[in-house]
N, C-alpha and C positions, 0 to 999 in steps of 0.2 A: 275307392277310386271312382270318380265320375269321368268315364272315358271320353264322352262327347265334349264335356266342358274342357278337358285337357286338350282336345283337338282345337277347340276354339282359341284357347290361350296361346297355343303354339303358332297357329296361323297369324293371329293378331300381333305376336311378338316378332314375326319374321317376314313382314309384308314385302320388304325390299329384296328378299333372298329368293333363289330359284326353288320351285317346288317340284316341277316335273320337267324332264327332257324327253320329248316325244317326237319321233321321226324328224330329228334335226332341229326342232323348235324348243326354245327354252321358255317356260312359263313361270312367272313370279308367284309368290304366295298372295300378292295383291290381286293378280289376275284370277287366281284360283278362288279367292274370296268373293270377287265380283260375280263369277259364274255360279258359285254355290248360292249366293244370295238371289240371283235371278231365277234359278231353278226352284228354290224354296218358295219364292213368290208365286210361281206357276202352280206348284203343288198345293199351296194354301187356297188358291182360287178354284182348283178343279178336282181335288181329292178330298173326300169326306174324312172326318176325324176317326171314324170306326174302320176305315180301310187301311189295314196295316201292312200286308204283304204286297210289295210293288215290284213288278217285273223290271229288269234292267237289261237292255240290249247291250251286249259286251263288245264295245268297239275299243280300239286302242287310241283314245283321244282324251283330252283334258275334260271334256264335258261328261264323259262316263265316270271318271274318278270323282269329279265334283258332284255328280248325281248321288254317289254313295254317301258322301258326307252330308249333302243336303237332306237326304232321306233320314239319316241318323239324327240330324238336328231337328227334324220334324217328328221324331219318335217312331219312325217306321223302319221296316225291314226290307232289305233288297233280296230279290231272287234272280240270280244271273241267268240269262238266256243267250246262248251262243247262236248268232244268226246263221252260222254255217252248219248247225245241226239240222237234221230233218224236221220239217215243219210239224209233222205229226208228233215227234218227241217233245218239241217245245210246247205244243198245244196241250199235251198230256200234263206237262208241268204247270202250265197256266191254270188248268182245270183243278189239278190236285191242290195247288196253293191258294185257290180262290182269288186269283189275281184279276183285278178289275181295271188296273191302270198299268201302263208300261212306259218307262222313260227310254227314249231312243234318240241317239245323236246321228243316226244315219241320214243321208240325203233324202232317201225315200223310206216311208214307214215300212218296217218289217212285218208288223202284225196289223193288217188292215182292219180286221174285225174287232180289235181291242182298243179301248180308249187310250190314246197315246199322247204323251207330252213330248214334243220334239225339242230337245234341249239345245241343239246347236244354235248358237247365236243369242241364247238367253243370258243377258247380263243385267246388272243393276248397279247404278252408280253409288247408291247408298248401301253400304255393306251391312248385312244383318247375320251375325254368326251366333247370336244368343240362342242356345238350344232349348227346346221344350223339355219339360221334366220327364225323365224316364226312370224306370225301376230296373233292378238287376235282373228281374224275370222277363222283362220285355225282349222281344226278338230283335237281333241285329241283322241276321241273314238266315236264309234257308238255301242249302246247297243240295241239289239233286244228283245223286250218284247212281251208277248202274245197279239194277236189281237182278236177283237170280231168276225172277219170273219174266224178265224183259221189260218190266215197268220200272221207271226210275223211282228211287226211294228218297224221300226228303229228310235231310238232317238239319233241324233247326238249332241255331246257336244263339244264346241270349247275350245281352250286354254283360251280364254277370260272368258267363263263360269266357267271353272275350277279355274282360278286365282281368280275370284270373290268369289267362294266358300271358297277357302283357306284363303283369306283376311277376310271374314266374320267369319270363324271358329276361327282364331287366336283372332279376336275381342271379342269372347265370353269368353276368358280367360282360355281356356283349354290348359294350358302350357304343352308341351312335350319337354323334354330335352335329352341330349345324353345318360344319364344313364337309361332312361325309357325302359321298356319292354312291347311291345304293341301287343295285340291280332289281328289276321286277320282270322276271322272264315268263311268268305263268299266265295262262288263260284265266280270265276272271271267273270261270266256272270251276276252277281248282282252288281249294282253300289255302294253299301255300301263297297264293297271290295276296291274301289279306295281310299276312305278316309283312310281305314285301313292300306294300305301300303304307301300311298303318304305322309300323315302328319308325320309319323315317319321318313321316308327317308329324308324329308326336314330338320329335326332336328338332324339327325345322331343317331337316336335311333334304337332299334332292333325290327324286326317284327317276331312274332311267328305264324306259320300257322298250319292248321289242315290237316293231311294226309287224302286222300279220303277213305282209307280202315279202318279208325278208326271210332268208335262210337263217333259222333261229340260232343254231350253234355258231355260225360264222359271224353274225351280227353281235352276239354276246361278247365274243372275244375281241372284236373291233372296239366295242364300247369299253371293255376292260382296259385295253391298252391306250386307245386314243383319248379317253376321258378319265383315265386313272381312277377307276372305280375302287372304292375302299371296302364295300360290303356286298356280299353276294350269297343268296340262297339258291341252290340249283338241284336238279335231279341228276343222279349219277350217269344216266343215259347220255347227257350232253358231253361228258368227258370221253365216252367211247368214240364219239364222232371226231373229236379233235386230238385224240391220243397220238396219231401219226405226226402231229404238228407241235407236240409238247416242247421239242427242242427250240422252237421259234417263239414260244410264248414266254414273256417276261413281264410280270405284274408286281413290282416291288411295293406299290402303293396299297395293295390289297391287305386290309387289316383282319377281316373275318371272312372265311370261306366255309359256308355251311352246306351240307347235303342232306336231302330228305326225299322220301317218296318211293325209294327203291333200296335194295340191298347195295351197300357201298363196298366194292372190292378193295382189299387192303393194298394189293399191288398197284392198282390205278391211283390210289390215294398217295402212295409213296412217290410215284412219278409226278403227280400233280403238285406235291409239296415243293418241288423244285421250281415250278412256274410261279408260285406265290411265296417267295422265300421268307417274307416277313409276316405272313398271315397265321392267325389261329385257325386251324382246320377242325371242323366238328361234324360228327354224324348225329343228326337228330331224327327222331321218329315220332310218328303220331298219326292216328286215323282222323278223318274229318269229325268223327263222333266225339273226339276228345280235344277239339279246338286246336287245329293246326299241327302242333307237335307237343310231346309231353315227356320225352326222355332225351338225354344228351350225353355225348361222349366226346372228349377232346382228344384228337390224334396227337400222339407223342412222337415228335420228330427224332429224338435221339434215344428212344427207349423201345422196348418191345411192346407192340400193341396187341390187344386181345382180338382174336378172330376165330371163326368157325367155318371150315370149308372155304377159307379165303375171304370171308365176308367180315368186315369190321363190326365190332360190337355196337349195339345201339345205346350202350351206357346204362345209366340209372334214372329213376324217375325225377322229374323236376319238382319244384316247390309245392305245387298245388295238386299233384297227382300221386296216387298210390298204385303200385304194380304188384300183381301176384301171378304165379304160374300154377295152373291147376290141371288135374286129370279130368277124365270124362264125367266124374261125379262131383266136380267143383272142389275137390280136396287139394290143398296146396301140396305140391310135390317137393321132395327133398332137394337141397342144393345139388346141381349137376344133373338132375333128372329132366327129361323133356316133358313139356306140357303146353297148354294154350295160354298165351299171355292175356291177362284180363286187367282192366283199368278202372279206377275209381277216382273221385275228386271233384273239385269245383269247376273244372273245365269240361266235364262230361255233359253232353247234350241231354235235355229233358226226355228225349226219346224220338223215334222216327215219327215223322209227320203223318198223323191219321193212319197209323199202321200198327195196330195192337198185336196182330199176329207176329210180325217181325220183332216187335218189342219183347214179347214173351220168349221168343227164340234167342234173342241176342243179349238181353239184360237179365240179371238175376240178383237176388238179395242173399248175402252170406254174412254169417257172424264173423266179424273181423275185429280183433283187439277189443272184444267185450261188447260190441254193439252191432246191430244190423247195418250192413253197408251195401249199397247198390254198385254192382260191377258190370262192365261191358266186355263181352267176348270179342276179341280182335280177329280171331281166325288165324293168328300168327303162332307158329310153332317155335318155342323158345326154351332156353334154359338159363338159369342165373347162377353166378358163382358166389363164393363166400364174401366177396367184396361188394356184392350187390349189382354187378354189371350183367346186363342181359345180352345173351348171345342169340342172334336171330338165325334160326335154322331153315326157315322157309315158311310158306303158307301151309296151313293144315290141309287146304285143298290143293296144294302143289304136291302133296303126297300121292302116291299111287300104290295099288296092290298088284304085284306081278307074281303070279304063281303062289299067291297067298302071302308073299313077303311084302312088308312095307318098304317103299323106296322113297328116298328124299331126292328129288330132282336136282336140288342145289349141289348135292355131292357129285352127281354125274357131271354137272357143269364145271365144278372145281377141277376135277381130274382131267377133263377134256381141255380146259384152258391151259393147265400145266403142260400137257402133251403138245399143244399147238402154240406154245410160246405166247400166251396171253391173247390169242384171238378171241373175239367176242362170240359167245355161243349161248344158245338157250335149249334146254331139254324140256320136252312136253310129253305128257301121257295121252295116248289116243286109243280109241277102240277100233279094232279092225273089222273086216267084213264078217268074221265068224264070232264077233263080240268078245274077243279076248283083248286085254289091254297090252299095248306095246309101248315102247319108249322110242320117240323120234328125237332127232338132234338136228338143229338148224345152225349152220356155221356162216358167219358174216364174211364171206370170201368168194373169190372165183372157185370153181370146182377143182378139186385135186384128188389124187388117189388116197383113200382113207385106210388102206390096208395097215400101214404102220400105226395109225391112230388106234384102230381096233385092237391091234396087238398090245399097244401100251395100256389101253383100258382093261384088257384081260388080266394084266398084272396088278391092277389096283382094285378091280371090282368083281364081284361074283357074276356068273354068266347071266343071271336073270336081270342084272342092271346094265348090261351092254345094250346100246341102242340097236334096234333092228332096222331102222331106216335113217339115213342121213341125207339132208338136203342143204343146198347152198343158196345164199341170197346176197345181193349187193350191199344192202343196208337194211337194218331192222326197221320195220314200220313203227311209228310212234302214235300213241293215242293223243287225244286233245290235251292231256295233262303232261305231255312230254315224256311219258314212260314207254318202255318197250311194250308193244301191243302183242302180248302172248296169245291172245285169241286168234289174231290173224295168222300168227305163225303156226298155231295148231291146225288151222284150216288147210295148210299145205299137206297134211297127212290124211285128211278125211274127204 
């Protein structure tokens, strides 16, 4: 598969069709092609051939999306930079990735001290979509994720990795056609955004984005209903916000409704299924290190679905990924036993960017089916059943030791939700003033008497698993990726 050549063919075959719908404006593929060509011309004039990693200021506009394609057609990788992040964090990324040039569609340059191509208004009447030659090992992008040391860690993804993902995605049967209208709800610094714009472009469909100044969850469902969207990949947190309004949501045109990025509660999925009565609903899973997502499970409307502590299974590995579950010594555990989920395959990153220490900690070589195989440690605690479906139990680091006992926070959340009739809750482990670990519980609600809740939990959980502190919050904070920000919730107890 030549991914960039496939993008070229799709654009050239659909020039009169809509490519993006952004902030109420519809852009044709012809307009997209003109902007791509203008940006390419500017890159050719001001960026040397040996400069590969190019910074991209992530705005919600046609110029930013065109910049990605222009860079790929020039054989270069994009490194997303969120202009709302602290400048010191962005500068750290620029330095780590050896970025000499930034593409920026902002009215005023975001990075004054870096060579900047201001892309807004760059168009070219003569369209040039013929890509330069690339290899499977060339980089398509580097995403910088939070690091345990406080310094962002870079995850480089090659064109080979990305092609493998697209190959595996089409193999699942999630057909997208020219008439489809597809949601792109993610910040461009979150890798789920890549699938959300790339898959539609490859099929000549239209991508619907979320303006930064809009209330995300509200705007999403306005788009779904008003524009009759047919394909959506979302994080489960979005559903929690609109759950009170499920009775008012009716999206019969939705064909595929996918969820990724967080644990997907089965009860919320069951309720959501009534809002999208004709859609295939799926829970997909994957870390940035394994290119977007790499396992898949289709929700069964009329049958029993597999779940653990109320969380829907993440299913089984996709076409180009191998999954195993191992103990602390990297030995595969028997069916039904708990262990760390590890991944291998052609979607797997070559390794963290210039971070050998982290690579040694996170990747390992293991004899698998008669040959040495490189695996990635996800940090996710899982088990697998005899049918090959993986049950997500929580993060390895979402575990806590209380009085010497291992505690899975997801279990506390499950029983609390059951007691509180599906209220949104998060359990966190925190260290108190005398350095003992306690369990805190945050409930998304106005304050109320928790006596009955505690009594209910005592009937389900041992004493050491009962939360010692309970706090209330109007709505859970989200990080830039749209996930519940557990770190901020933990700060409520420290």
